[in-house]
All heavy atoms as a GROMACS GRO file, in nm:
protein
  518
    1MET      N    1  17.728  35.164   3.823
    1MET     CA    2  17.781  35.107   3.946
    1MET      C    3  17.859  35.213   4.025
    1MET      O    4  17.846  35.218   4.145
    1MET     CB    5  17.873  34.989   3.911
    1MET     CG    6  17.803  34.875   3.837
    1MET     SD    7  17.663  34.804   3.921
    1MET     CE    8  17.738  34.716   4.052
    2GLU      N    9  17.937  35.292   3.956
    2GLU     CA   10  18.016  35.395   4.024
    2GLU      C   11  17.926  35.492   4.098
    2GLU      O   12  17.956  35.531   4.209
    2GLU     CB   13  18.103  35.472   3.923
    2GLU     CG   14  18.211  35.388   3.857
    2GLU     CD   15  18.327  35.356   3.948
    2GLU    OE1   16  18.351  35.429   4.045
    2GLU    OE2   17  18.396  35.256   3.920
    3LYS      N   18  17.815  35.532   4.036
    3LYS     CA   19  17.723  35.626   4.102
    3LYS      C   20  17.662  35.565   4.226
    3LYS      O   21  17.622  35.637   4.317
    3LYS     CB   22  17.615  35.669   4.005
    3LYS     CG   23  17.666  35.767   3.901
    3LYS     CD   24  17.554  35.818   3.812
    3LYS     CE   25  17.611  35.918   3.713
    3LYS     NZ   26  17.503  35.976   3.633
    4ALA      N   27  17.652  35.431   4.232
    4ALA     CA   28  17.599  35.364   4.348
    4ALA      C   29  17.707  35.337   4.452
    4ALA      O   30  17.683  35.277   4.556
    4ALA     CB   31  17.536  35.230   4.305
    5GLY      N   32  17.830  35.384   4.424
    5GLY     CA   33  17.939  35.369   4.519
    5GLY      C   34  18.012  35.236   4.509
    5GLY      O   35  18.090  35.201   4.596
    6LEU      N   36  17.989  35.163   4.399
    6LEU     CA   37  18.057  35.036   4.378
    6LEU      C   38  18.162  35.051   4.271
    6LEU      O   39  18.129  35.084   4.156
    6LEU     CB   40  17.956  34.928   4.337
    6LEU     CG   41  17.847  34.897   4.437
    6LEU    CD1   42  17.742  34.808   4.375
    6LEU    CD2   43  17.904  34.832   4.560
    7PRO      N   44  18.287  35.030   4.305
    7PRO     CA   45  18.392  35.041   4.204
    7PRO      C   46  18.368  34.943   4.091
    7PRO      O   47  18.319  34.832   4.113
    7PRO     CB   48  18.521  35.005   4.279
    7PRO     CG   49  18.488  35.016   4.423
    7PRO     CD   50  18.341  34.991   4.435
    8SER      N   51  18.398  34.985   3.971
    8SER     CA   52  18.382  34.896   3.856
    8SER      C   53  18.494  34.921   3.756
    8SER      O   54  18.557  35.025   3.757
    8SER     CB   55  18.246  34.918   3.790
    8SER     OG   56  18.238  35.050   3.740
    9ALA      N   57  18.516  34.821   3.674
    9ALA     CA   58  18.617  34.831   3.570
    9ALA      C   59  18.551  34.790   3.438
    9ALA      O   60  18.488  34.685   3.431
    9ALA     CB   61  18.736  34.741   3.600
   10THR      N   62  18.563  34.874   3.340
   10THR     CA   63  18.507  34.846   3.209
   10THR      C   64  18.614  34.791   3.118
   10THR      O   65  18.722  34.848   3.106
   10THR     CB   66  18.449  34.975   3.148
   10THR    OG1   67  18.349  35.027   3.236
   10THR    CG2   68  18.389  34.952   3.011
   11ILE      N   69  18.583  34.679   3.054
   11ILE     CA   70  18.675  34.616   2.960
   11ILE      C   71  18.602  34.604   2.826
   11ILE      O   72  18.493  34.551   2.818
   11ILE     CB   73  18.719  34.477   3.008
   11ILE    CG1   74  18.784  34.486   3.146
   11ILE    CG2   75  18.813  34.414   2.905
   11ILE    CD1   76  18.810  34.352   3.210
   12CYS      N   77  18.668  34.653   2.720
   12CYS     CA   78  18.613  34.645   2.585
   12CYS      C   79  18.724  34.598   2.492
   12CYS      O   80  18.842  34.615   2.521
   12CYS     CB   81  18.568  34.782   2.535
   12CYS     SG   82  18.436  34.857   2.626
   13THR      N   83  18.683  34.545   2.378
   13THR     CA   84  18.784  34.516   2.278
   13THR      C   85  18.820  34.646   2.205
   13THR      O   86  18.741  34.741   2.204
   13THR     CB   87  18.738  34.410   2.176
   13THR    OG1   88  18.625  34.458   2.105
   13THR    CG2   89  18.708  34.278   2.246
   14ASP      N   90  18.937  34.648   2.146
   14ASP     CA   91  18.987  34.770   2.083
   14ASP      C   92  18.901  34.818   1.965
   14ASP      O   93  18.908  34.932   1.926
   14ASP     CB   94  19.134  34.757   2.044
   14ASP     CG   95  19.164  34.638   1.955
   14ASP    OD1   96  19.070  34.570   1.906
   14ASP    OD2   97  19.284  34.610   1.935
   15ARG      N   98  18.817  34.732   1.914
   15ARG     CA   99  18.726  34.774   1.807
   15ARG      C  100  18.626  34.878   1.856
   15ARG      O  101  18.570  34.954   1.776
   15ARG     CB  102  18.654  34.651   1.754
   15ARG     CG  103  18.567  34.680   1.635
   15ARG     CD  104  18.513  34.552   1.579
   15ARG     NE  105  18.448  34.577   1.453
   15ARG     CZ  106  18.395  34.483   1.380
   15ARG    NH1  107  18.401  34.358   1.420
   15ARG    NH2  108  18.336  34.512   1.267
   16PHE      N  109  18.602  34.881   1.987
   16PHE     CA  110  18.502  34.970   2.043
   16PHE      C  111  18.561  35.092   2.113
   16PHE      O  112  18.492  35.159   2.191
   16PHE     CB  113  18.411  34.891   2.138
   16PHE     CG  114  18.335  34.782   2.066
   16PHE    CD1  115  18.380  34.653   2.068
   16PHE    CD2  116  18.222  34.813   1.994
   16PHE    CE1  117  18.312  34.552   2.000
   16PHE    CE2  118  18.153  34.715   1.925
   16PHE     CZ  119  18.199  34.584   1.928
   17ILE      N  120  18.685  35.124   2.086
   17ILE     CA  121  18.748  35.242   2.145
   17ILE      C  122  18.666  35.370   2.118
   17ILE      O  123  18.633  35.442   2.212
   17ILE     CB  124  18.895  35.258   2.101
   17ILE    CG1  125  18.979  35.147   2.164
   17ILE    CG2  126  18.950  35.396   2.138
   17ILE    CD1  127  19.123  35.141   2.111
   18PRO      N  128  18.631  35.397   1.991
   18PRO     CA  129  18.554  35.521   1.967
   18PRO      C  130  18.419  35.521   2.041
   18PRO      O  131  18.376  35.624   2.093
   18PRO     CB  132  18.534  35.524   1.815
   18PRO     CG  133  18.642  35.435   1.760
   18PRO     CD  134  18.664  35.332   1.864
   19THR      N  135  18.353  35.408   2.045
   19THR     CA  136  18.224  35.398   2.112
   19THR      C  137  18.238  35.421   2.260
   19THR      O  138  18.161  35.497   2.323
   19THR     CB  139  18.159  35.262   2.086
   19THR    OG1  140  18.147  35.242   1.944
   19THR    CG2  141  18.023  35.249   2.151
   20ALA      N  142  18.336  35.355   2.323
   20ALA     CA  143  18.356  35.370   2.466
   20ALA      C  144  18.390  35.514   2.503
   20ALA      O  145  18.337  35.568   2.600
   20ALA     CB  146  18.466  35.276   2.514
   21ARG      N  147  18.476  35.575   2.425
   21ARG     CA  148  18.512  35.714   2.452
   21ARG      C  149  18.393  35.807   2.431
   21ARG      O  150  18.373  35.903   2.506
   21ARG     CB  151  18.632  35.755   2.369
   21ARG     CG  152  18.757  35.682   2.415
   21ARG     CD  153  18.882  35.733   2.351
   21ARG     NE  154  18.996  35.664   2.409
   21ARG     CZ  155  19.106  35.635   2.344
   21ARG    NH1  156  19.119  35.670   2.217
   21ARG    NH2  157  19.205  35.572   2.404
   22GLY      N  158  18.316  35.780   2.328
   22GLY     CA  159  18.198  35.861   2.302
   22GLY      C  160  18.094  35.850   2.414
   22GLY      O  161  18.034  35.950   2.456
   23MET      N  162  18.074  35.729   2.466
   23MET     CA  163  17.980  35.710   2.576
   23MET      C  164  18.029  35.779   2.702
   23MET      O  165  17.951  35.844   2.772
   23MET     CB  166  17.960  35.562   2.605
   23MET     CG  167  17.887  35.486   2.492
   23MET     SD  168  17.720  35.544   2.465
   23MET     CE  169  17.641  35.489   2.614
   24ALA      N  170  18.158  35.769   2.730
   24ALA     CA  171  18.213  35.836   2.847
   24ALA      C  172  18.194  35.987   2.837
   24ALA      O  173  18.154  36.053   2.933
   24ALA     CB  174  18.362  35.801   2.863
   25LYS      N  175  18.219  36.040   2.720
   25LYS     CA  176  18.202  36.185   2.698
   25LYS      C  177  18.055  36.223   2.715
   25LYS      O  178  18.024  36.325   2.777
   25LYS     CB  179  18.253  36.223   2.560
   25LYS     CG  180  18.246  36.370   2.533
   25LYS     CD  181  18.307  36.405   2.397
   25LYS     CE  182  18.302  36.556   2.375
   25LYS     NZ  183  18.364  36.591   2.247
   26MET      N  184  17.967  36.143   2.659
   26MET     CA  185  17.823  36.173   2.667
   26MET      C  186  17.777  36.177   2.813
   26MET      O  187  17.692  36.258   2.849
   26MET     CB  188  17.744  36.064   2.592
   26MET     CG  189  17.594  36.088   2.592
   26MET     SD  190  17.504  35.957   2.506
   26MET     CE  191  17.506  35.830   2.630
   27TRP      N  192  17.835  36.093   2.898
   27TRP     CA  193  17.796  36.087   3.039
   27TRP      C  194  17.878  36.185   3.124
   27TRP      O  195  17.869  36.184   3.247
   27TRP     CB  196  17.810  35.947   3.093
   27TRP     CG  197  17.701  35.857   3.041
   27TRP    CD1  198  17.708  35.767   2.941
   27TRP    CD2  199  17.566  35.853   3.089
   27TRP    NE1  200  17.587  35.706   2.921
   27TRP    CE2  201  17.498  35.757   3.011
   27TRP    CE3  202  17.496  35.920   3.189
   27TRP    CZ2  203  17.363  35.729   3.031
   27TRP    CZ3  204  17.363  35.891   3.208
   27TRP    CH2  205  17.297  35.797   3.128
   28GLY      N  206  17.960  36.268   3.060
   28GLY     CA  207  18.036  36.368   3.134
   28GLY      C  208  18.154  36.311   3.209
   28GLY      O  209  18.198  36.365   3.310
   29ALA      N  210  18.206  36.197   3.162
   29ALA     CA  211  18.317  36.131   3.230
   29ALA      C  212  18.427  36.098   3.126
   29ALA      O  213  18.467  35.982   3.112
   29ALA     CB  214  18.267  36.004   3.298
   30GLU      N  215  18.477  36.200   3.061
   30GLU     CA  216  18.574  36.180   2.953
   30GLU      C  217  18.700  36.104   3.000
   30GLU      O  218  18.762  36.034   2.920
   30GLU     CB  219  18.614  36.312   2.892
   30GLU     CG  220  18.502  36.375   2.813
   30GLU     CD  221  18.543  36.502   2.743
   30GLU    OE1  222  18.649  36.502   2.677
   30GLU    OE2  223  18.471  36.602   2.757
   31ASP      N  224  18.734  36.115   3.126
   31ASP     CA  225  18.853  36.048   3.178
   31ASP      C  226  18.822  35.913   3.241
   31ASP      O  227  18.906  35.857   3.310
   31ASP     CB  228  18.924  36.138   3.280
   31ASP     CG  229  18.977  36.265   3.216
   31ASP    OD1  230  19.014  36.262   3.098
   31ASP    OD2  231  18.980  36.369   3.286
   32TYR      N  232  18.701  35.861   3.218
   32TYR     CA  233  18.664  35.735   3.280
   32TYR      C  234  18.759  35.624   3.232
   32TYR      O  235  18.779  35.607   3.110
   32TYR     CB  236  18.518  35.698   3.241
   32TYR     CG  237  18.468  35.580   3.318
   32TYR    CD1  238  18.423  35.595   3.450
   32TYR    CD2  239  18.466  35.453   3.264
   32TYR    CE1  240  18.378  35.486   3.522
   32TYR    CE2  241  18.421  35.346   3.335
   32TYR     CZ  242  18.375  35.362   3.464
   32TYR     OH  243  18.330  35.256   3.535
   33PRO      N  244  18.818  35.552   3.325
   33PRO     CA  245  18.918  35.451   3.285
   33PRO      C  246  18.851  35.329   3.219
   33PRO      O  247  18.759  35.269   3.276
   33PRO     CB  248  18.983  35.412   3.416
   33PRO     CG  249  18.882  35.442   3.520
   33PRO     CD  250  18.802  35.560   3.469
   34THR      N  251  18.895  35.299   3.101
   34THR     CA  252  18.846  35.182   3.028
   34THR      C  253  18.965  35.101   2.985
   34THR      O  254  19.064  35.154   2.936
   34THR     CB  255  18.762  35.224   2.904
   34THR    OG1  256  18.655  35.308   2.949
   34THR    CG2  257  18.705  35.104   2.833
   35ILE      N  258  18.957  34.973   3.002
   35ILE     CA  259  19.064  34.881   2.964
   35ILE      C  260  19.025  34.822   2.827
   35ILE      O  261  18.914  34.776   2.807
   35ILE     CB  262  19.079  34.767   3.067
   35ILE    CG1  263  19.111  34.826   3.203
   35ILE    CG2  264  19.184  34.667   3.022
   35ILE    CD1  265  19.096  34.728   3.317
   36PHE      N  266  19.120  34.824   2.734
   36PHE     CA  267  19.096  34.770   2.601
   36PHE      C  268  19.184  34.648   2.577
   36PHE      O  269  19.298  34.645   2.619
   36PHE     CB  270  19.120  34.876   2.495
   36PHE     CG  271  19.027  34.992   2.504
   36PHE    CD1  272  19.066  35.110   2.565
   36PHE    CD2  273  18.899  34.980   2.455
   36PHE    CE1  274  18.979  35.217   2.575
   36PHE    CE2  275  18.809  35.088   2.465
   36PHE     CZ  276  18.851  35.206   2.525
   37THR      N  277  19.127  34.551   2.512
   37THR     CA  278  19.198  34.431   2.474
   37THR      C  279  19.178  34.406   2.325
   37THR      O  280  19.085  34.461   2.264
   37THR     CB  281  19.154  34.309   2.558
   37THR    OG1  282  19.242  34.200   2.532
   37THR    CG2  283  19.010  34.269   2.528
   38GLU      N  284  19.263  34.326   2.268
   38GLU     CA  285  19.259  34.302   2.124
   38GLU      C  286  19.127  34.235   2.081
   38GLU      O  287  19.078  34.145   2.148
   38GLU     CB  288  19.376  34.213   2.085
   38GLU     CG  289  19.393  34.189   1.939
   38GLU     CD  290  19.512  34.101   1.908
   38GLU    OE1  291  19.605  34.092   1.990
   38GLU    OE2  292  19.511  34.042   1.799
   39HIS      N  293  19.074  34.282   1.973
   39HIS     CA  294  18.951  34.228   1.913
   39HIS      C  295  18.991  34.123   1.810
   39HIS      O  296  19.091  34.142   1.742
   39HIS     CB  297  18.871  34.342   1.848
   39HIS     CG  298  18.738  34.301   1.798
   39HIS    ND1  299  18.627  34.302   1.877
   39HIS    CD2  300  18.698  34.257   1.677
   39HIS    CE1  301  18.522  34.260   1.807
   39HIS    NE2  302  18.564  34.235   1.685
   40PRO      N  303  18.919  34.018   1.794
   40PRO     CA  304  18.797  33.976   1.864
   40PRO      C  305  18.831  33.883   1.979
   40PRO      O  306  18.946  33.837   1.992
   40PRO     CB  307  18.720  33.900   1.756
   40PRO     CG  308  18.827  33.836   1.674
   40PRO     CD  309  18.942  33.935   1.675
   41ILE      N  310  18.733  33.857   2.064
   41ILE     CA  311  18.753  33.759   2.171
   41ILE      C  312  18.661  33.637   2.155
   41ILE      O  313  18.681  33.537   2.220
   41ILE     CB  314  18.735  33.821   2.311
   41ILE    CG1  315  18.595  33.877   2.331
   41ILE    CG2  316  18.842  33.925   2.340
   41ILE    CD1  317  18.563  33.917   2.473
   42GLU      N  318  18.558  33.648   2.069
   42GLU     CA  319  18.464  33.540   2.061
   42GLU      C  320  18.522  33.410   2.005
   42GLU      O  321  18.466  33.304   2.028
   42GLU     CB  322  18.339  33.580   1.980
   42GLU     CG  323  18.362  33.585   1.830
   42GLU     CD  324  18.399  33.724   1.780
   42GLU    OE1  325  18.416  33.816   1.862
   42GLU    OE2  326  18.411  33.740   1.658
   43ASN      N  327  18.634  33.418   1.938
   43ASN     CA  328  18.693  33.297   1.884
   43ASN      C  329  18.797  33.235   1.977
   43ASN      O  330  18.859  33.134   1.943
   43ASN     CB  331  18.755  33.325   1.747
   43ASN     CG  332  18.863  33.432   1.752
   43ASN    OD1  333  18.874  33.506   1.848
   43ASN    ND2  334  18.942  33.441   1.646
   44LEU      N  335  18.817  33.293   2.096
   44LEU     CA  336  18.913  33.237   2.191
   44LEU      C  337  18.850  33.122   2.269
   44LEU      O  338  18.732  33.126   2.304
   44LEU     CB  339  18.957  33.345   2.291
   44LEU     CG  340  19.023  33.470   2.233
   44LEU    CD1  341  19.057  33.566   2.348
   44LEU    CD2  342  19.147  33.434   2.154
   45ASP      N  343  18.931  33.019   2.292
   45ASP     CA  344  18.879  32.911   2.376
   45ASP      C  345  18.893  32.952   2.522
   45ASP      O  346  18.948  33.057   2.555
   45ASP     CB  347  18.948  32.776   2.346
   45ASP     CG  348  19.097  32.774   2.377
   45ASP    OD1  349  19.143  32.844   2.470
   45ASP    OD2  350  19.170  32.699   2.310
   46ARG      N  351  18.847  32.869   2.612
   46ARG     CA  352  18.843  32.902   2.755
   46ARG      C  353  18.984  32.935   2.810
   46ARG      O  354  19.000  33.032   2.880
   46ARG     CB  355  18.784  32.785   2.833
   46ARG     CG  356  18.772  32.811   2.979
   46ARG     CD  357  18.707  32.693   3.052
   46ARG     NE  358  18.622  32.743   3.152
   46ARG     CZ  359  18.489  32.753   3.148
   46ARG    NH1  360  18.425  32.711   3.043
   46ARG    NH2  361  18.422  32.804   3.247
   47ASP      N  362  19.084  32.858   2.771
   47ASP     CA  363  19.220  32.884   2.820
   47ASP      C  364  19.276  33.013   2.764
   47ASP      O  365  19.342  33.089   2.837
   47ASP     CB  366  19.312  32.767   2.784
   47ASP     CG  367  19.284  32.641   2.864
   47ASP    OD1  368  19.231  32.652   2.978
   47ASP    OD2  369  19.315  32.531   2.815
   48GLN      N  370  19.251  33.040   2.638
   48GLN     CA  371  19.299  33.165   2.578
   48GLN      C  372  19.231  33.285   2.642
   48GLN      O  373  19.295  33.388   2.666
   48GLN     CB  374  19.273  33.165   2.426
   48GLN     CG  375  19.357  33.065   2.352
   48GLN     CD  376  19.312  33.050   2.207
   48GLN    OE1  377  19.191  33.048   2.179
   48GLN    NE2  378  19.408  33.040   2.118
   49LEU      N  379  19.101  33.273   2.668
   49LEU     CA  380  19.029  33.384   2.732
   49LEU      C  381  19.080  33.405   2.874
   49LEU      O  382  19.096  33.519   2.919
   49LEU     CB  383  18.880  33.354   2.730
   49LEU     CG  384  18.788  33.469   2.763
   49LEU    CD1  385  18.813  33.589   2.673
   49LEU    CD2  386  18.642  33.425   2.754
   50ARG      N  387  19.110  33.297   2.946
   50ARG     CA  388  19.166  33.309   3.079
   50ARG      C  389  19.300  33.380   3.076
   50ARG      O  390  19.328  33.469   3.156
   50ARG     CB  391  19.179  33.173   3.147
   50ARG     CG  392  19.236  33.182   3.288
   50ARG     CD  393  19.252  33.045   3.352
   50ARG     NE  394  19.126  32.975   3.363
   50ARG     CZ  395  19.035  32.995   3.459
   50ARG    NH1  396  19.059  33.085   3.553
   50ARG    NH2  397  18.924  32.928   3.462
   51GLN      N  398  19.385  33.345   2.979
   51GLN     CA  399  19.515  33.410   2.965
   51GLN      C  400  19.497  33.560   2.938
   51GLN      O  401  19.570  33.643   2.994
   51GLN     CB  402  19.596  33.346   2.854
   51GLN     CG  403  19.648  33.211   2.888
   51GLN     CD  404  19.720  33.146   2.770
   51GLN    OE1  405  19.700  33.182   2.654
   51GLN    NE2  406  19.804  33.049   2.799
   52ARG      N  407  19.403  33.592   2.853
   52ARG     CA  408  19.376  33.732   2.821
   52ARG      C  409  19.332  33.806   2.947
   52ARG      O  410  19.380  33.915   2.977
   52ARG     CB  411  19.268  33.740   2.714
   52ARG     CG  412  19.235  33.878   2.665
   52ARG     CD  413  19.335  33.935   2.564
   52ARG     NE  414  19.346  33.858   2.444
   52ARG     CZ  415  19.274  33.878   2.334
   52ARG    NH1  416  19.187  33.975   2.330
   52ARG    NH2  417  19.294  33.805   2.227
   53ALA      N  418  19.242  33.746   3.023
   53ALA     CA  419  19.192  33.806   3.147
   53ALA      C  420  19.304  33.823   3.248
   53ALA      O  421  19.315  33.928   3.315
   53ALA     CB  422  19.080  33.723   3.206
   54GLU      N  423  19.388  33.723   3.261
   54GLU     CA  424  19.501  33.732   3.354
   54GLU      C  425  19.594  33.845   3.316
   54GLU      O  426  19.650  33.913   3.401
   54GLU     CB  427  19.574  33.600   3.362
   54GLU     CG  428  19.498  33.492   3.435
   54GLU     CD  429  19.562  33.355   3.430
   54GLU    OE1  430  19.662  33.335   3.358
   54GLU    OE2  431  19.509  33.264   3.496
   55GLY      N  432  19.610  33.869   3.186
   55GLY     CA  433  19.692  33.980   3.140
   55GLY      C  434  19.634  34.118   3.170
   55GLY      O  435  19.706  34.216   3.176
   56LEU      N  436  19.503  34.123   3.193
   56LEU     CA  437  19.436  34.248   3.224
   56LEU      C  438  19.414  34.270   3.373
   56LEU      O  439  19.377  34.379   3.416
   56LEU     CB  440  19.299  34.253   3.155
   56LEU     CG  441  19.297  34.239   3.003
   56LEU    CD1  442  19.156  34.228   2.952
   56LEU    CD2  443  19.370  34.355   2.939
   57ALA      N  444  19.440  34.167   3.453
   57ALA     CA  445  19.408  34.169   3.597
   57ALA      C  446  19.473  34.287   3.671
   57ALA      O  447  19.409  34.350   3.753
   57ALA     CB  448  19.447  34.038   3.661
   58THR      N  449  19.598  34.316   3.641
   58THR     CA  450  19.666  34.425   3.711
   58THR      C  451  19.598  34.558   3.684
   58THR      O  452  19.577  34.638   3.777
   58THR     CB  453  19.815  34.434   3.668
   58THR    OG1  454  19.878  34.309   3.700
   58THR    CG2  455  19.887  34.545   3.736
   59GLU      N  456  19.557  34.581   3.559
   59GLU     CA  457  19.485  34.704   3.527
   59GLU      C  458  19.350  34.711   3.599
   59GLU      O  459  19.310  34.818   3.648
   59GLU     CB  460  19.463  34.716   3.376
   59GLU     CG  461  19.588  34.745   3.298
   59GLU     CD  462  19.559  34.750   3.149
   59GLU    OE1  463  19.519  34.859   3.103
   59GLU    OE2  464  19.574  34.648   3.081
   60VAL      N  465  19.282  34.600   3.606
   60VAL     CA  466  19.152  34.594   3.673
   60VAL      C  467  19.170  34.629   3.822
   60VAL      O  468  19.096  34.711   3.877
   60VAL     CB  469  19.085  34.456   3.657
   60VAL    CG1  470  18.961  34.445   3.747
   60VAL    CG2  471  19.047  34.431   3.513
   61VAL      N  472  19.267  34.567   3.886
   61VAL     CA  473  19.291  34.594   4.028
   61VAL      C  474  19.326  34.740   4.051
   61VAL      O  475  19.278  34.804   4.144
   61VAL     CB  476  19.402  34.500   4.082
   61VAL    CG1  477  19.446  34.544   4.222
   61VAL    CG2  478  19.355  34.354   4.084
   62THR      N  479  19.409  34.796   3.964
   62THR     CA  480  19.448  34.936   3.975
   62THR      C  481  19.324  35.027   3.966
   62THR      O  482  19.310  35.119   4.049
   62THR     CB  483  19.549  34.974   3.865
   62THR    OG1  484  19.666  34.893   3.883
   62THR    CG2  485  19.586  35.120   3.871
   63ILE      N  486  19.237  35.000   3.874
   63ILE     CA  487  19.115  35.081   3.862
   63ILE      C  488  19.026  35.064   3.983
   63ILE      O  489  18.974  35.161   4.038
   63ILE     CB  490  19.040  35.048   3.731
   63ILE    CG1  491  19.121  35.100   3.611
   63ILE    CG2  492  18.898  35.106   3.732
   63ILE    CD1  493  19.068  35.055   3.477
   64LEU      N  494  19.007  34.941   4.027
   64LEU     CA  495  18.916  34.915   4.140
   64LEU      C  496  18.967  34.971   4.271
   64LEU      O  497  18.887  35.014   4.356
   64LEU     CB  498  18.892  34.764   4.154
   64LEU     CG  499  18.814  34.698   4.040
   64LEU    CD1  500  18.803  34.550   4.065
   64LEU    CD2  501  18.679  34.762   4.021
   65THR      N  502  19.096  34.973   4.288
   65THR     CA  503  19.152  35.019   4.416
   65THR      C  504  19.198  35.164   4.412
   65THR      O  505  19.228  35.225   4.516
   65THR     CB  506  19.273  34.932   4.459
   65THR    OG1  507  19.377  34.944   4.361
   65THR    CG2  508  19.231  34.787   4.477
   66GLY      N  509  19.206  35.222   4.291
   66GLY     CA  510  19.247  35.360   4.277
   66GLY      C  511  19.394  35.380   4.305
   66GLY      O  512  19.436  35.491   4.335
   67SER      N  513  19.471  35.273   4.297
   67SER     CA  514  19.616  35.287   4.324
   67SER      C  515  19.698  35.248   4.204
   67SER      O  516  19.654  35.191   4.111
   67SER     CB  517  19.657  35.202   4.442
   67SER     OG  518  19.625  35.067   4.421
   0.00000   0.00000   0.00000
């Protein structure tokens, strides 16, 4: 998306930190901003997932706006 000129924010659970960093390095973007949240998320109900997302919103906005 970034290469197409569309800002994007990547969110992964903390279990995938090594994978996310490895992929960023492989693509020549070692400093690519990635937001990590506690693993797992599949057992969260809709309200818990919404709360988790709301807690990440500020980071997402910061990445998307570059501020």
